[in-house]
C-alpha positions as semicolon CSV with decimal commas, in nm:
position;residue;x (nm);y (nm);z (nm)
1;M;0,000;0,000;0,000
2;D;0,124;0,350;-0,087
3;M;0,119;0,677;0,101
4;L;0,197;1,036;0,007
5;V;0,469;1,239;0,177
6;V;0,403;1,610;0,130
7;E;0,636;1,901;0,199
8;G;0,418;2,200;0,280
9;R;0,433;2,575;0,235
10;R;0,516;2,573;-0,138
11;P;0,299;2,810;-0,348
12;L;0,176;2,654;-0,671
13;R;0,252;2,841;-0,995
14;G;0,210;2,732;-1,355
15;T;-0,036;2,564;-1,592
16;V;-0,231;2,244;-1,529
17;G;-0,456;2,047;-1,764
18;V;-0,782;1,901;-1,629
19;S;-0,864;1,539;-1,714
20;G;-1,193;1,399;-1,838
21;S;-1,474;1,361;-1,588
22;K;-1,485;1,047;-1,377
23;N;-1,850;1,101;-1,291
24;A;-1,941;1,132;-1,659
25;A;-1,718;0,854;-1,791
26;L;-1,849;0,582;-1,558
27;P;-2,224;0,596;-1,645
28;I;-2,139;0,643;-2,013
29;L;-1,917;0,334;-2,008
30;A;-2,197;0,143;-1,835
31;A;-2,445;0,260;-2,100
32;T;-2,236;0,102;-2,378
33;L;-2,388;-0,230;-2,269
34;A;-2,711;-0,114;-2,436
35;L;-2,553;-0,025;-2,772
36;D;-2,504;-0,226;-3,092
37;G;-2,166;-0,190;-3,257
38;P;-1,839;-0,032;-3,146
39;T;-1,832;0,288;-2,941
40;I;-1,528;0,513;-2,914
41;L;-1,488;0,739;-2,612
42;D;-1,231;1,020;-2,596
43;G;-1,113;1,195;-2,280
44;V;-1,154;0,891;-2,056
45;P;-0,946;0,948;-1,739
46;D;-0,695;0,684;-1,630
47;L;-0,843;0,598;-1,291
48;V;-0,885;0,293;-1,070
49;D;-1,265;0,330;-1,094
50;V;-1,248;0,332;-1,474
51;H;-1,042;0,013;-1,479
52;T;-1,280;-0,148;-1,230
53;L;-1,577;-0,064;-1,451
54;T;-1,406;-0,192;-1,766
55;D;-1,340;-0,518;-1,581
56;L;-1,713;-0,528;-1,502
57;L;-1,802;-0,462;-1,867
58;T;-1,569;-0,742;-1,976
59;S;-1,739;-0,982;-1,736
60;L;-2,071;-0,884;-1,898
61;G;-1,963;-0,970;-2,251
62;A;-1,799;-0,650;-2,378
63;T;-1,458;-0,612;-2,534
64;V;-1,274;-0,305;-2,406
65;Q;-0,974;-0,173;-2,594
66;R;-0,754;0,116;-2,491
67;L;-0,660;0,281;-2,822
68;S;-0,447;0,557;-2,665
69;E;-0,394;0,724;-2,328
70;S;-0,749;0,862;-2,308
71;R;-0,925;0,697;-2,605
72;W;-1,115;0,372;-2,550
73;Q;-1,329;0,146;-2,766
74;V;-1,610;-0,068;-2,625
75;Q;-1,825;-0,322;-2,805
76;V;-2,065;-0,586;-2,673
77;V;-1,993;-0,926;-2,828
78;D;-2,184;-1,157;-2,594
79;E;-2,517;-1,079;-2,427
80;A;-2,553;-1,398;-2,228
81;A;-2,418;-1,271;-1,894
82;C;-2,644;-1,065;-1,667
83;L;-2,462;-1,093;-1,333
84;A;-2,272;-0,789;-1,203
85;D;-2,067;-0,952;-0,934
86;Y;-2,023;-0,822;-0,580
87;E;-1,642;-0,830;-0,599
88;L;-1,649;-0,561;-0,869
89;V;-1,957;-0,355;-0,779
90;R;-1,858;-0,325;-0,412
91;R;-1,551;-0,120;-0,508
92;M;-1,746;0,177;-0,643
93;R;-2,101;0,302;-0,638
94;A;-2,111;0,367;-1,014
95;G;-2,108;-0,008;-1,072
96;V;-2,484;-0,005;-1,013
97;C;-2,521;0,195;-1,337
98;V;-2,513;-0,131;-1,534
99;L;-2,857;-0,218;-1,392
100;G;-3,058;-0,002;-1,633
101;P;-2,864;-0,097;-1,950
102;L;-2,876;-0,470;-1,871
103;L;-3,247;-0,465;-1,797
104;A;-3,331;-0,262;-2,108
105;R;-3,115;-0,456;-2,351
106;R;-3,118;-0,811;-2,214
107;G;-3,447;-0,814;-2,025
108;R;-3,292;-0,917;-1,697
109;A;-3,018;-0,817;-1,457
110;C;-2,864;-0,938;-1,135
111;V;-2,656;-0,660;-0,983
112;S;-2,489;-0,650;-0,643
113;L;-2,592;-0,368;-0,415
114;P;-2,323;-0,102;-0,459
115;G;-2,024;-0,008;-0,246
116;G;-1,797;0,296;-0,280
117;C;-1,688;0,564;-0,036
118;N;-1,800;0,573;0,326
119;I;-1,989;0,904;0,310
120;G;-2,320;0,805;0,463
121;H;-2,624;0,597;0,379
122;R;-2,697;0,599;0,004
123;P;-2,987;0,370;-0,079
124;I;-3,087;0,290;-0,438
125;D;-3,460;0,293;-0,370
126;L;-3,518;0,568;-0,628
127;H;-3,341;0,359;-0,895
128;L;-3,573;0,070;-0,821
129;K;-3,881;0,293;-0,798
130;G;-3,811;0,430;-1,145
131;L;-3,746;0,092;-1,303
132;R;-4,058;-0,055;-1,142
133;A;-4,260;0,233;-1,288
134;L;-4,137;0,126;-1,632
135;G;-4,270;-0,226;-1,569
136;A;-3,971;-0,409;-1,425
137;R;-4,018;-0,687;-1,171
138;I;-3,763;-0,634;-0,896
139;S;-3,659;-0,818;-0,584
140;I;-3,360;-0,800;-0,351
141;E;-3,208;-1,124;-0,230
142;R;-2,874;-1,208;-0,070
143;G;-2,737;-0,859;-0,138
144;Y;-2,829;-0,856;-0,508
145;V;-3,095;-0,673;-0,709
146;F;-3,284;-0,910;-0,940
147;A;-3,468;-0,728;-1,219
148;E;-3,670;-0,866;-1,510
149;A;-3,896;-0,719;-1,778
150;D;-4,054;-0,870;-2,088
151;R;-4,102;-0,519;-2,229
152;L;-4,055;-0,184;-2,060
153;I;-4,342;0,061;-2,096
154;G;-4,312;0,442;-2,089
155;A;-4,445;0,606;-1,774
156;D;-4,448;0,924;-1,568
157;V;-4,170;0,877;-1,309
158;D;-4,081;1,104;-1,016
159;L;-3,720;1,066;-0,896
160;T;-3,728;1,337;-0,628
161;G;-3,555;1,225;-0,309
162;P;-3,526;1,366;0,045
163;N;-3,184;1,519;-0,032
164;G;-3,257;1,621;-0,389
165;S;-3,233;1,433;-0,715
166;T;-3,043;1,107;-0,760
167;V;-2,763;1,129;-1,015
168;T;-2,691;0,759;-1,063
169;G;-3,063;0,684;-1,034
170;T;-3,136;0,929;-1,314
171;A;-2,867;0,759;-1,524
172;N;-3,012;0,413;-1,470
173;V;-3,373;0,505;-1,539
174;M;-3,284;0,729;-1,835
175;V;-3,098;0,450;-2,015
176;A;-3,378;0,201;-1,946
177;A;-3,643;0,449;-2,066
178;C;-3,467;0,480;-2,402
179;F;-3,593;0,126;-2,478
180;A;-3,940;0,159;-2,321
181;H;-4,241;0,145;-2,551
182;G;-4,398;0,492;-2,572
183;V;-4,304;0,811;-2,391
184;T;-4,141;0,841;-2,048
185;T;-4,139;1,159;-1,843
186;L;-3,876;1,177;-1,569
187;R;-3,956;1,437;-1,305
188;G;-3,708;1,536;-1,040
189;A;-3,427;1,428;-1,273
190;A;-3,071;1,527;-1,189
191;C;-2,947;1,837;-1,373
192;E;-2,575;1,770;-1,322
193;P;-2,344;1,819;-1,624
194;E;-2,252;1,450;-1,605
195;I;-2,617;1,353;-1,666
196;V;-2,635;1,600;-1,954
197;D;-2,321;1,440;-2,100
198;L;-2,477;1,094;-2,069
199;G;-2,791;1,220;-2,242
200;R;-2,593;1,368;-2,528
201;F;-2,405;1,042;-2,567
202;L;-2,730;0,845;-2,581
203;N;-2,882;1,090;-2,832
204;A;-2,575;1,050;-3,052
205;A;-2,639;0,674;-3,036
206;G;-2,999;0,715;-3,156
207;A;-3,196;0,796;-2,838
208;Q;-3,460;1,069;-2,828
209;I;-3,417;1,257;-2,500
210;R;-3,541;1,613;-2,451
211;G;-3,500;1,852;-2,159
212;L;-3,137;1,773;-2,073
213;G;-3,010;2,013;-1,806
214;T;-3,357;2,053;-1,654
215;S;-3,540;1,852;-1,389
216;V;-3,794;1,717;-1,639
217;L;-3,679;1,479;-1,913
218;T;-3,900;1,349;-2,192
219;I;-3,783;1,028;-2,357
220;D;-3,936;0,865;-2,665
221;G;-3,855;0,495;-2,665
222;V;-3,661;0,344;-2,956
223;D;-3,593;-0,014;-3,061
224;Q;-3,217;0,012;-3,089
225;L;-2,914;0,223;-3,000
226;H;-2,605;0,210;-3,219
227;G;-2,237;0,263;-3,153
228;T;-2,107;0,619;-3,170
229;T;-1,808;0,843;-3,092
230;H;-1,818;1,079;-2,795
231;R;-1,581;1,303;-2,598
232;I;-1,616;1,303;-2,217
233;I;-1,659;1,647;-2,057
234;P;-1,380;1,791;-1,836
235;D;-1,386;1,692;-1,469
236;R;-1,536;1,986;-1,279
237;I;-1,446;1,828;-0,944
238;E;-1,079;1,798;-1,036
239;A;-1,087;2,155;-1,168
240;A;-1,239;2,278;-0,841
241;T;-0,979;2,087;-0,640
242;L;-0,697;2,250;-0,840
243;L;-0,850;2,596;-0,797
244;I;-0,861;2,541;-0,421
245;A;-0,503;2,407;-0,427
246;A;-0,385;2,739;-0,571
247;A;-0,590;2,929;-0,313
248;I;-0,475;2,735;-0,007
249;T;-0,105;2,770;-0,101
250;G;-0,126;3,139;-0,193
251;G;-0,031;3,053;-0,549
252;E;-0,133;3,129;-0,906
253;L;-0,245;2,866;-1,157
254;T;-0,383;2,855;-1,508
255;L;-0,620;2,563;-1,570
256;T;-0,683;2,430;-1,921
257;N;-0,962;2,201;-2,048
258;V;-1,224;2,361;-1,824
259;Q;-1,593;2,422;-1,893
260;H;-1,661;2,753;-1,718
261;D;-2,036;2,721;-1,672
262;H;-1,994;2,393;-1,483
263;L;-1,799;2,578;-1,210
264;T;-2,012;2,889;-1,155
265;A;-2,099;2,812;-0,791
266;V;-1,743;2,709;-0,707
267;I;-1,600;3,026;-0,863
268;D;-1,852;3,244;-0,679
269;A;-1,761;3,078;-0,347
270;L;-1,388;3,128;-0,408
271;R;-1,443;3,496;-0,484
272;Q;-1,634;3,533;-0,157
273;I;-1,329;3,387;0,020
274;G;-1,104;3,649;-0,145
275;V;-0,959;3,443;-0,429
276;T;-0,932;3,589;-0,779
277;V;-1,070;3,365;-1,055
278;D;-1,090;3,487;-1,416
279;P;-1,165;3,322;-1,751
280;C;-0,866;3,263;-1,975
281;G;-1,000;3,191;-2,321
282;P;-1,298;2,962;-2,386
283;T;-1,159;2,664;-2,191
284;G;-0,920;2,815;-1,939
285;L;-0,928;2,969;-1,592
286;Q;-0,672;3,174;-1,402
287;V;-0,677;3,164;-1,023
288;A;-0,468;3,364;-0,776
289;A;-0,469;3,411;-0,399
290;R;-0,282;3,732;-0,317
291;G;-0,448;3,842;0,006
292;P;-0,583;3,690;0,327
293;L;-0,864;3,437;0,301
294;Q;-1,205;3,549;0,426
295;A;-1,456;3,340;0,620
296;T;-1,784;3,257;0,448
297;E;-2,070;3,007;0,440
298;I;-2,065;2,717;0,192
299;I;-2,370;2,501;0,124
300;A;-2,317;2,185;-0,079
301;Q;-2,630;2,098;-0,275
302;P;-2,737;1,955;-0,611
303;Y;-2,631;2,132;-0,931
304;P;-2,606;2,422;-0,997
305;G;-2,498;2,460;-0,634
306;V;-2,156;2,387;-0,486
307;P;-2,101;2,011;-0,538
308;T;-2,091;1,782;-0,239
309;D;-1,774;1,641;-0,396
310;V;-1,599;1,973;-0,322
311;Q;-1,732;2,018;0,032
312;A;-1,428;1,860;0,200
313;Q;-1,183;2,068;-0,006
314;F;-1,362;2,390;0,088
315;T;-1,353;2,281;0,453
316;A;-0,975;2,253;0,431
317;L;-0,945;2,595;0,266
318;L;-1,170;2,772;0,517
319;S;-0,971;2,631;0,808
320;L;-0,717;2,900;0,717
321;A;-0,968;3,181;0,660
322;A;-0,989;3,456;0,922
323;G;-1,313;3,444;1,122
324;S;-1,586;3,184;1,153
325;S;-1,712;2,980;0,856
326;V;-1,985;2,722;0,820
327;V;-1,984;2,438;0,565
328;T;-2,317;2,256;0,524
329;D;-2,377;1,945;0,314
330;R;-2,739;1,898;0,208
331;V;-2,663;1,606;-0,023
332;F;-2,468;1,378;0,214
333;P;-2,510;1,525;0,565
334;D;-2,278;1,263;0,718
335;R;-1,987;1,337;0,484
336;F;-1,755;1,491;0,741
337;L;-1,508;1,217;0,832
338;H;-1,227;1,447;0,717
339;I;-1,287;1,686;1,008
340;P;-1,098;1,489;1,278
341;E;-0,800;1,447;1,044
342;L;-0,792;1,818;0,959
343;C;-0,803;1,890;1,334
344;R;-0,494;1,670;1,373
345;M;-0,321;1,923;1,150
346;G;-0,424;2,215;1,370
347;A;-0,761;2,311;1,224
348;T;-1,037;2,421;1,462
349;I;-1,359;2,265;1,337
350;R;-1,665;2,162;1,533
351;R;-1,891;1,907;1,374
352;E;-2,264;1,960;1,405
353;P;-2,547;1,767;1,236
354;G;-2,501;1,812;0,863
355;R;-2,233;2,077;0,889
356;G;-1,893;2,183;1,015
357;V;-1,835;2,508;1,204
358;I;-1,484;2,639;1,140
359;T;-1,279;2,890;1,334
360;G;-0,994;2,995;1,109
361;V;-0,637;2,946;1,229
362;S;-0,322;3,122;1,112
363;R;-0,136;2,804;1,024
364;L;-0,165;2,428;0,990
365;S;0,110;2,190;1,090
366;G;0,224;1,877;0,915
367;A;0,093;1,550;1,057
368;C;0,027;1,188;0,972
369;V;-0,336;1,158;0,860
370;M;-0,558;0,893;0,707
371;A;-0,804;0,933;0,420
372;S;-1,155;0,797;0,475
373;D;-1,291;0,849;0,122
374;L;-1,209;0,993;-0,218
375;R;-1,279;1,362;-0,159
376;A;-1,151;1,352;0,199
377;S;-0,816;1,237;0,061
378;A;-0,809;1,542;-0,168
379;A;-0,892;1,772;0,125
380;L;-0,609;1,628;0,334
381;L;-0,367;1,667;0,043
382;L;-0,468;2,033;0,008
383;A;-0,419;2,092;0,380
384;A;-0,078;1,924;0,362
385;L;0,026;2,155;0,076
386;A;-0,039;2,454;0,303
387;A;0,091;2,311;0,632
388;D;0,423;2,380;0,801
389;G;0,661;2,087;0,765
390;D;0,601;1,739;0,629
391;S;0,272;1,550;0,621
392;V;0,190;1,190;0,545
393;I;-0,141;1,086;0,389
394;R;-0,227;0,719;0,415
395;R;-0,491;0,507;0,239
396;I;-0,440;0,704;-0,082
397;Y;-0,603;0,428;-0,286
398;H;-0,912;0,646;-0,233
399;L;-0,738;0,930;-0,419
400;D;-0,644;0,705;-0,709
401;R;-1,008;0,614;-0,762
402;G;-1,099;0,965;-0,874
403;Y;-0,793;1,174;-0,962
404;E;-0,564;1,105;-1,257
405;R;-0,202;1,133;-1,139
406;L;-0,289;1,427;-0,915
407;E;0,045;1,435;-0,734
408;N;0,228;1,451;-1,069
409;K;0,017;1,745;-1,181
410;L;0,080;1,928;-0,854
411;N;0,453;1,854;-0,858
412;A;0,474;2,004;-1,208
413;V;0,357;2,340;-1,068
414;G;0,575;2,356;-0,757
415;A;0,453;2,101;-0,504
416;A;0,684;1,850;-0,338
417;I;0,492;1,522;-0,308
418;R;0,641;1,174;-0,298
419;R;0,449;0,850;-0,340
420;V;0,618;0,582;-0,132
421;T;0,535;0,246;0,017
422;D;0,358;0,276;0,349
423;T;0,633;0,146;0,578
424;P;0,791;0,290;0,895
425;E;1,118;0,340;0,707
426;N;0,952;0,581;0,463
427;M;0,798;0,797;0,735
428;P;0,965;1,143;0,738
429;A;1,211;1,184;1,022
430;S;1,022;1,488;1,150
431;L;0,715;1,271;1,212
432;R;0,888;0,944;1,299
433;M;1,090;1,108;1,578
434;L;0,810;1,333;1,703
435;G;0,794;1,151;2,034
436;S;1,150;1,253;2,118
437;L;1,100;1,626;2,047
438;P;1,082;1,875;2,337
439;L;0,737;2,002;2,425
440;T;0,847;2,365;2,380
441;T;1,122;2,532;2,184
442;E;1,197;2,773;2,470
443;E;1,312;2,534;2,739
444;E;1,315;2,168;2,827
445;P;1,010;2,051;3,023
446;S;1,049;1,979;3,391
447;P;1,104;1,609;3,452
448;I;0,789;1,428;3,564
449;P;0,856;1,207;3,866
450;P;0,746;0,846;3,829
451;P;0,423;0,757;4,011
452;K;0,461;0,623;4,364
453;F;0,285;0,295;4,424
454;L;0,184;0,245;4,788
455;S;0,185;-0,086;4,968
456;R;-0,152;-0,211;5,089
457;T;-0,069;-0,103;5,448
458;E;0,036;0,245;5,339
459;D;-0,273;0,275;5,121
460;E;-0,508;0,182;5,406
461;A;-0,333;0,428;5,638
462;A;-0,372;0,704;5,382
463;R;-0,741;0,632;5,342
464;R;-0,797;0,647;5,723
465;A;-0,618;0,984;5,730
466;V;-0,871;1,142;5,493
467;P;-1,130;1,333;5,709
């Protein structure tokens, strides 16, 4: 297992390219199971989650070919298999996105209940509600979803949930509805750019989907979808993480391969904090942090709001902002496992139900911390970039699930990050020897006398002496 060793207090300066979107690539790859003929996808990021999903597609009868670094070809050659196995689906939540394509194309599916990051309870009841509305027969047994349908029928489906729309649920039901007889209306559909990208991909393959980017989708069923060529949109979460990296280090970066309108809420929040963000051509952004950071309130909510996937990164940034800030997550209210680790680095954050209350500090200090999920790992890396001294981030397999060579990109613009094997020998000396350091730099602490253990007789005498 690897860990990252980060030398802090190095402002980032230079130009960084943003990779293709993980959250768009995964449901689009899953949707290729419903297509006839070869499909070519450009801009596919090189991520652990992508490789996991391509393994899942292979197990379901697809051939997956990597034509170049970010160009992949997928084609279904065998439609006999309908089992999405636990060992693959448990590794990432997006694995459940094969449910809709399998049901629509093959008439049946057996898909393990999904895994993924530990960010709170995430049921798939809205997925199942939508598919049942289209006529699917569904049961859950032994941790698997069993779905069957002789013919899906268009229906009026409401996907509104208690914390907003369901992104993966919208993806599943949208793909299935493409094959339903008649017209389907999806209400409460997710408006996220990744869902719009999936819809454009499906339309290029022969689907008839209207209303993309709104909460109401109208889908006319078709008999067949054909292979196509499609470019994945840029990853707005990676772009936001890089913008915050420049801000937290007091640096200046130029980002390329960015879609500005996908980042409106993030850019507005950064400007409230005192960070300068300006367009640089049609697909570029310039970010600079030249003054002190200002406290503010951040609310993570469905698009077009600040994404929940950037909540942890903003929490790290605001830990260094003067004053009191509040970060609320209305999508995943339990997604705050990064708070204790940030506090280990000197942040002052109080967790309350659904939010973190932050009192800004003047500095963070390097520490050994542990990532609990994908975006928490990014937040800890950002904090380490700004901290005094060395930091170690463990369990970085979370980071590799969603960021394409992030430490390489950061090193190219001034960071000092090493990926090493997680062994005691690779721990920085400043952290490995911490136990031998003096408690204060001004003077040695007074020696603490060892405790005196009394004999039973002495102990009884002492007790009798107490009035």
